[in-house]
C-alpha positions, 0 to 999 in steps of 0.5 A: 500500500505505501511501497513506492509512495511518499508519506508526510506526518505532521507532528511526526515526532510525537508518540503517534508519529514515531510509532507510525514511522517504525510501522512503515519501515518494518511493513513497507521497506520500499516506501519512497520517502517519509517526511517527519514535519514538526517544530521540535528539532531536538525530537527530530535529532533524537529520531535521527539517532534512532534512524541514522540517515546512512541506513535510512535514506528515505527519512526526511526531516522538516522543521515547520509548523502547521500554522505556516501554510507556505512551508507546509505546501513546500513540505508536501511537494511530491507527497502521496500520503499525509497523516495529520497528527499535529495538535495542541492536545492538553485540555488545560493548556487550551483553556488557558491559551484558547487563541493558540489552540485555534490557530494550531487545531483549526487553522493549521487543519485548513493549512494541511487541507490547502497543501494537499489540494495544491500538490495533488496529494492522494490520501489524507488521514487526520487524527481526532479524539473522542473529546471532539464528540459532544465537546465540553472543552476548547480542545474538543471544540477545535478538533470538531471543527478540524473533523468538519474541515477535513470531511468537507474538504472532500467536496472541494477537490474537483476532479482531483484523485484526493480523499480526506477521512478522520480517525477518532479514538480515545486515550492511548495506553502509555502515552505522555500525560495519560493515566498509566504512566502517571499512576506508575510514577506516583506508585514509585515515588513512595506516595500513600494513595493514588488520586481518582478523579471519580470512582465511577470514571470509565475510558476506552483503551487503545494501544498505539499499535491499534492506533496506527492500524486504524490509520492504515485501514483508513488509507487503504479502505477510505472513499473519503468523508468517513470518520473511523472509530475503532471497537475497543474495550473500556476500562474503569479508572479504579481498575487501572489503579488496582492493576498497578498498585493493589495495595494503595489507598485510592482518594476521590479528588473530583473531576477537573474542569473540561473533563467528562465522566465517560468518554463519548465516541458516537452520540445518538445523533451521530448514529443517524449517519453511522454504519457498523462493519468488521472491527470499525464504526464509521460516521458518514458526512451529513453532506456529500457531493461525491457518494451517497449513503448507499455508496459508502454502505456498499463499499465497506460492506457495512450495515446502518446502526440502530437509531438509538445506538450510541458508543460511550465508555460506559455502555460498551460490551467489551470490558478490561479486567484488573488482570487484562490491564496488567497484561497490556501494560507489560505489553504495551507500556513497560515490559518490566512492569511488576505489581507491587 
């Protein structure tokens, strides 16, 4: 699928970008070019140490911000596939710096779209978040705007063979700022109790590997305009704490501003435009001048969900246990993980 192709990853030095690069190099040895587009020269330097330039000649490193439309257009010359992973993601950071978040997450998304159209790119897949579903904070609102921009872009490509789609998933296991490394750090620091925002809180569980697989699926199967959502298990925050430190006390500290008790991926209203197939759901565009709902259903061999359907972390049929969380922490986060 990617052999002989040129791929650009915005935010390419982040957790997802690094795993995506690793996957391409492993599974597509004949990829033509991988462009790492990011504004952090230190992280690019660290990536170069991992992948020496003499050995990995297909890797290219572009210092640039997605806010800079002209720089992005230049970086996208000759590119076949764009993976858009760059964003301001911290909820509290976005609330305190709203204009900066909008510049990156909304205006930056439009710059990616413009660069793709200008350079006749073939495929664009943008990473979204559960927080874009019925958003209650600015970060989620900007990502919803971004999703809408990418979906609508399919109506603006003219005669170009160019497809835009979105992938949406929740918190990634072991990613920076997520609950698993946070609890492990507290446990190892010698504290006597772990803070729990709410004893009833639930979240979806996905690994970086599964996130990459979802993006790969989108590249290979999208018609354009879909928001792809994986079918993944849920977990209870208290079960994560018990998996990491079963003998520690838990202290409820209250939900932070802009935080939800349960993650949402598909609302009842979204269900009107949602299809179900294989290991995924897809929210279809409400306005499409390229394909009908029947086209999407036939292409994906899918079926429509029930009108009252919703997909949230508390109404999921698939749940992690304390033991399964321990196994996944060891597999995806820390191979040396031990319960203590």
